[in-house]
N, C-alpha and C positions, 0 to 999 in steps of 0.2 A: 504494500500500500504506500502511495506517495505521501510524504510529509504534508501537513496542512499548509495551504498557500502555494503549493508547487503543482503545476500542471505538467503532466507527462504526455508528450505528443509523439506518435509514431510517424516517422517521415519515410516516404518512398518516392522514387521517381519513376515515371512511366511515360512512354511515348505511344501515341495511338497507332494501332496496327490495322486500322480500317483502310478502305480503298477510296479512290476518287474515280468517278465515272464521268465521261464527257459526252455530250451530244453537241450538235451545232449551236444550240441555244441555251444549254443548261449545264451547270457544274453540280454534281451530287457528291458530297463528302460523307462517307459512312464511317462512323466511329463505333466500336463495339460497346454494347450496353454494360458489359463487365470488363473493366480494364485491370489486368494483372500487372504488377503484384499489389495493387492498391486494395483490392477487394477479395474477401474470403467469406464464404457462407452465403446465406440468402439475403438479397438486398432489394431495395425499392428505390427507383429514381424519384426523388422528392422535388427537385427543381431542375429546369433546363433553361439556359439563356444563350443566345448567340450574339456576336458582335463583330466588328471589323476593326483591324489594326489595334486591338487591345481595348476598344471602347464598346461597352455593352449597348445594344439597341433594344428599345421597347417594341411592343407589338405593332404600334402604329408606324414606327420607322421601318420595321421589317416589311410591313404590308406595302408601304409606299415604294420600296425598292424591289418588291417582288420576291423577297427572301421567305423561305419556309423552314421550319424546324419541327421534325416529327420523329416518331419511333416505329420500329418494327420489332419482331420478336427478339432479334439479335443485335440490332444497330440503332444508333441515334443518327438521323439523316439531316444534313444541312444542304439546302438547295439554293443556288445563287445563279441568276441569269447571266450568261456571258454578255459582257458590255455594261454591267451595272456601274453606277457612278463612283463606287468606292474602289474600283480597280483601275487599271490602265492597260492600253495596248502598246505593243512594241513591234517594230519592223525587223525583218530578217531577210537575207537573200542567199539561201543555200543554192549552190550551183547556178547563181545569177537568176534565180526565180524568186519573185516577190511573195513573201509569206508574212503573216502577223501572228502574234500570240497575245493572250490576255492574262494578266496577273492580278491576283487578289489575295488578301490575307485574312481569312475568317478566324473568329475566335469562338470557342465553345466552353461554357461553364456548366458543370453538372454537380448536383448535390445528391449523393447516395446515402441511404439510411439502412443499416444492418437490421434485419428483422428481429434477431435474437437479442442483441445488445442495445439497440437503438442508437448506436454510435453513428456519427455523421462523417462522411468523407467528401471533401470538396475538391473538385478537379477543374483546372483551367488550362487550356492549351490554345496556342496560336499556330496556325498551320498554313504556311505560304503555298499557294497553288498557282501553277502556270499551265495553261492549256497546251495541247500539242500544236505543232505548226499548222496554221490554217492558210492554204494557198489563196492568193488573191490575183486576179487577172486585170491589170490596168487596161483601160480602154483607150484606143487611139481615135481621135476625132479629126477627120480631114476637113479643114476649113479653107482649102485652096480655091481661089477664084482665078481662073486662067487669065482673065483680062489684066490682072495686076502683075502677072509674071513673077509671082512669089509663091513658093510652097509654104503652106501654113498648117501646122498640126498642133493638136492639144493632147497631152498624155496625162492620165490620172484615173482615179484619185489615189493619193498616198497619205499615210499618217504624217503627223507634224514632224516626226523625227527623221524623215527622209530628206537627204540633200543631194541635188544634182551636181555632179562634179565634171563628168566627161560625157562626150557624145561621139559615137563611132560613125564616121562617114566612109565613103568609098576610098578616100585617100589615106585614111588612118583615124586615130583617136585625137580629138581636140578637147581641151578643157573648155568650160563655159566662158572663161575670159578670152581664150583664143578664138572661140566661135564669134563672140561679139566683136572682137577686133577685126575679124574678116568681113564684117558688115552684116552678119546674121543677127537675128534678134532672139535671145533666149530669156524667158521671163518665168518667174515663179508667181503663182496665184494662190493666195490664202482664201479658204472658204469659211463660211460662217460656223460650220461645225468643227473647225479646228484642223481639218484635212487640207491638202494642197494638191495642185496640179501644175504642170509645166507646159509652156508653149514654145514652139520653135518656128521661126520664119527664115527661109533661105531663098534668095533670088534664083530664078531659072538659070541665069548665066553664070552662077558660081562654079568654081572649079571642082567642087565636091559633087556636083550633079552629073550623073552618068548621061551621056548623050547617045541617042540611038539614031543612026543615019538610015 
């Protein structure tokens, strides 16, 4: 028996061994209802709370974001829509192909009560999640008007973290600065949703244009 005025606390560390499932629109984080070595014997889940970046959310905040917190026979399930405002997107270019990922860090708080002893065990975990690479296909819009004798194309859209540095022409690779110095027009266009596109204008008689006789 502990001396009067002294609290005895059993400490244990545990990492969730549940899984994360992805669809095109939803992230599902599955945490076991029983996390070892924290729990032993018959237990009841007394409280569950979810949050983002270490901050607990109430039910109205969860509903506004489309988050759900539920249980199955074996798991506690947190569902987060891909693209929710608490996360962010990032650009990638494996093999020169444009892809994006989405990153979010949900938090789960659980209070278990042992049926026999009525002892409480509180558990809190932050779990960074990144989606698999999602391929994106930028669209090319041809705005060329032959009478102006200028090729004009628009390429997009891209996330805000994309920067255009080089353009490959028939004569080789030119930087944006070199392209503008040759009389071409390369511009970046920022959109209201934070994404961007790029436009390129090249005169018909430029030396980078292939001539067919």
